[in-house]
C-alpha positions in Angstrom: 0.0 0.0 0.0 1.3 3.4 -1.0 0.0 6.7 0.2 -1.6 9.1 -2.3 0.3 12.3 -3.2 -2.0 14.2 -0.9 -1.5 11.8 2.0 2.3 11.9 1.4 2.3 15.7 1.4 0.2 15.9 4.5 2.4 13.4 6.4 5.5 15.4 5.3 3.9 18.6 6.5 2.9 17.2 9.9 6.4 15.7 10.3 8.0 19.1 9.8 5.6 20.7 12.3 6.3 18.0 14.9 10.1 18.2 14.4 10.0 22.0 14.7 7.9 21.8 17.9 10.3 19.1 19.4 13.3 21.2 18.6 11.8 24.3 20.1 10.9 22.4 23.3 14.3 20.9 23.5 15.9 24.3 23.2 13.7 25.6 26.0 14.8 22.7 28.3 18.5 23.3 27.4 18.2 27.0 28.1 16.5 26.3 31.4 19.3 23.9 32.3 22.0 26.5 31.3 20.4 29.2 33.4 20.0 26.9 36.4 23.7 26.0 36.7 
């Protein structure tokens, strides 16, 4: 089974959003740790 072009584009878009959110949250945690020490 292969995704349609629309499904593939949607998954790629959601993947980019999740990755951006994860990296932002990781940066927030790292900044907090740097300020704490």
